[in-house]
N, C-alpha and C positions, 0 to 999 in steps of 0.2 A: 583160552584164546581171547574170549570177549571180556572186556573190562569196562563196563559203562561208567562214565564219569558221573558223580553225584553232585550236581550243583546245589549251592546253598543260598544263592542270593534271592531266590523267590520262595524259600521255604522258611516260614516264621518259627517252625518247630525244630530247626536244625541248629545244633551247637556249632558255631563257627570256629571254635577252637579244636574240637575233636570230631566234628561232623557226625555226631551221634543222633540218630533220629529218636524222637519220643515215640515209644512203642504203643502206648495206650490211646493214641489219637489217630484220626484218619491222616494218612501220609499225603501232604500236598504234592510231593514230588511224584507220587504214583498218579494222582489226578492230572498233573501236568503232562505226564507221558501219555496217558490215555487220550487227552485232548490233542496233543501233537500228532500222534500216530493216526488219530481219526481224520485229521486234516490231510495227512499223507494218503490215507485210504481214499478219501473223496477225490483227491487229485488223480489217483490211479483210475478210479471209476470214470472220470471225465474223458479218459482216453477212448473208451468205447463210444461215447456220444460224438466226439469229433470224427471218429472213423465212420460212424453211421451216417452223419450228415454229408461227409465228403464222398462216401461211396455212392449215395443216392444222386449226387450232383455230377459225378465223374462222367457218366455216359452222355449227359446232356452238354457238358462243357467241351469234351474232346471227341469229336466225331470220328477221328482216325483210330480210336481205341487205345489199348494199353501199349504204350511205348515207355522206355525208361524215363525220358524227360517228362512225359505226361503224368506218370505215376508220382514223380517227385513234386510236380506242380499241383496236381489234383489232390494228392493226399498230404499236402504240405503241413497242415495243422496237426494231423495225426503223427507224422514222423517227427515234427518239432516237439510235440508233447511227450512222445516216448523218450526222445533224447534228453529232454529236461527232467523227466522222472528219474532216469538213470543217473543223471548228474546230481540231482537232489539226494538220492540214496547214497551216492559216493561221498558227498559232503557230510551227510549224517554219520556214515561210518567213520570218516576221518576225524570229525570234530567232536564226536560224542560216544560212539559205541566201541570202537577199537582203541585199545591202549596204544601209547606212542611206540613202545617196543615191538608191537605186532606189525606195524606198517613198515616192513622190511622185506627184502628178498622177493619171492614170487608174488606175495600179497601186494607189495608196493607196485611192481611192474604190471601186474594184472589190472590194478586200479588205473594206472597211467594209460594202459592200452584201451580200456573201456572209455576213459575220459577223452582220449584222442578221437575215437570214433564218434562220440557224442558231439564234440566240438565241430567235427567235419559236417555232421548233419545239421547242427545249429546254424553254422555259417551258411550252409546250403539253403536252409529254410529262410534265412534272412534274404538271400539272393532271390529265392522263389517268391517271397512276398513282393519284392520289387517287380519280378516278372508278372505276377498276378495283377499288380497295379496297371501295368501296360496292357494286359489283356482286357481289363475293365475300361480302360480309356480308348481302346480300339473299337469305336462304334461308328455306325453309318446310319443316315436317315432311313426309316422304313416307311415307304409310302403304301397306304392301303385306304380304299374308299370307306369301308365299313369294318371297324376293328372287331366287331362281333363275329365276323366270318372266320376269325382265328380259333373260335371255339371248336373243339373236336379235331384240330389239326395237330401236326407234330411241333408246332411252335409253342414255346413255354414262356411264362411270365416271370421276370426277375423280381420275386417278392422280397428277397434279402440276399446278402452275400451267401453263395453256395446253397441257396434255397430257390429252386425253379419249379414252378407249379403249372399245371395245364390252365389255359385260358378258360374262364367261365363267364356266364352271362353277367354275374355280379361284377367281375373285374372289368369286363369290356364296357359296362355302363359307367363305371367310374372314370374311364379314360376316353370317352367319346369326344372327338374333336381335338384331343391332345396330341402333340407331336410324339411320334414313337421312334425308337432307335433299336438297331439290331447289333449285337456283339458280332464283329466280323469273324466269319468262319463257323458260326453256330446258328441255331434256330432259337436263340434266346432274345426275347423282345422286352424292352423296358421303356417307360416314359422317362423324361429327363429328370424328374424329381427322384425316382428310384435310382437312376444311374448316378446322379450326384451323391446320393446317400452311400451307395456301394463304394464309390471312389473315396469318399471321406473315411469309410471304414478301412479301406485298403491302406490309406495313409497312416491311420492309427496303428494298424498291424505292423507297418514298417518301423514306426517310431518305437513301439513297444518292444519289438524284437531286438532292434539295435541297442536300446537302453539296457535290456536284460543282458546282452552280450558284454557290455561294459561292466555291469554289476558283477557278473561271475568272474570276469578277468581280474577285478580288484580283489574279489574273494580268494581267487587262486593265489594271488600275490600274498595276501594276508596269511593264508594257510601255510604257504611255503616258508614265509618268514617266521611263523610260529614254530614250525618243525625245526628250523635252523636256530631257534632261540634268539631271533633278531627283531621280533615284533615289539618294538619299544612303545611306551605310552605316547610319545610324539607321533610315531607312525600311525598308531591306532586312532589318534585324534584326527589326523589328516584324512585317513581312510573314512572315518565316520562322517566327516563333513561332505566329502565327495559323494559318498553313497546316499547321504541324506538328500542331496540335490537330485540324484538319479531316482531314488524312491519317490520323491515328489513328482517327478516326471511320469513315473508309472501310475501314480494316483491320478494325475491329470488325464492319462489315457483312459483310466477306469471311469472318470467323470464324463469323458466324451462318449464312451460306450453307453452310459446312462441315457444319452440323447438318442443315439442311432442304433446301438447294439441290442442284442437279445440277452435274455437272462443267463444263458449258458456262458457267453463271453464275459459278462459282468461278474458272475459267481466264480468262474475260473480264474479271472484276473485277481480277485480278492483272495482266493485260496492260495495262489502262488505267492502273493505278498506275505501272507501268514507263514507259508512254508519256509520261505527264506528268512523271515524274521526269527524263526526258531534256529536256523543255522547261525545267524548273527549272535543269538544268545549263547549257542554252543561255543562259538569262537571266543566270545567275551569271557565266559567262565573258564574255558581252557587256558586262555592267556593269564587270567587271574590266578589259576591254580599253579601254573609253572612259575609265575612271578613270585608267588608266596614260597614255593619250594626253593627257588634260587636265593631269596632273602634269608630263609632259614639255614641254607647251606653256608 
């Protein structure tokens, strides 16, 4: 059932005429696969980190507890990451692992069903990033004579996006005399500098999520055209230039995270770029393979 395509373009020991591997040397293709699936594994492990962060912040952000809307907003990054992982695995199956004649019948429709659910959550996540932006912009002045009286109370300090910690003497000393703001409907307090930083991060999340949606839309079109035998060199060239602009936008988001974001955001963004770079290589090799077969026929 499984027939992994064996790409030659990155293998210096591969015979491009017969695709015969040199047996007495280390196989670069095997090393490539180990590296690729290590990246996929790291992306999968990041799912736990996002869940851990959002689970800790949920009770502080939503005082009315677990409602369906609150779950989607509060666990937005976790749900978003899970949907992206499933979508990445589907692209890997389609463009590399499964042979063309396997993607028919129940296999094809099962993949389409999972993909539809993924896109529902991805579009919902994009909407929730917008909702979260308005949550972070919904602030009101918080008047208090001595900020250090917040120590030991239910009020928390907005240290970072989704990271709210108890007020301590060290934190209150840092913000003596500084205007404070409270997120409406919560007990989360932030100085203006922290609030501005969190709003910037929310904007980056919106841009990043929207750009990725366009990237996978173009990838879906490419894969569909490839299956139909209509992915011509001209279409590949147009697709390449459009996606180049989109990937540059994603790299720009990564650069902005270097300023305000944390290591998890930066590392996760870089791993996703690597992950979909592998999908692009799969698609390129798949197209080259079918083009060569058509030319030979």
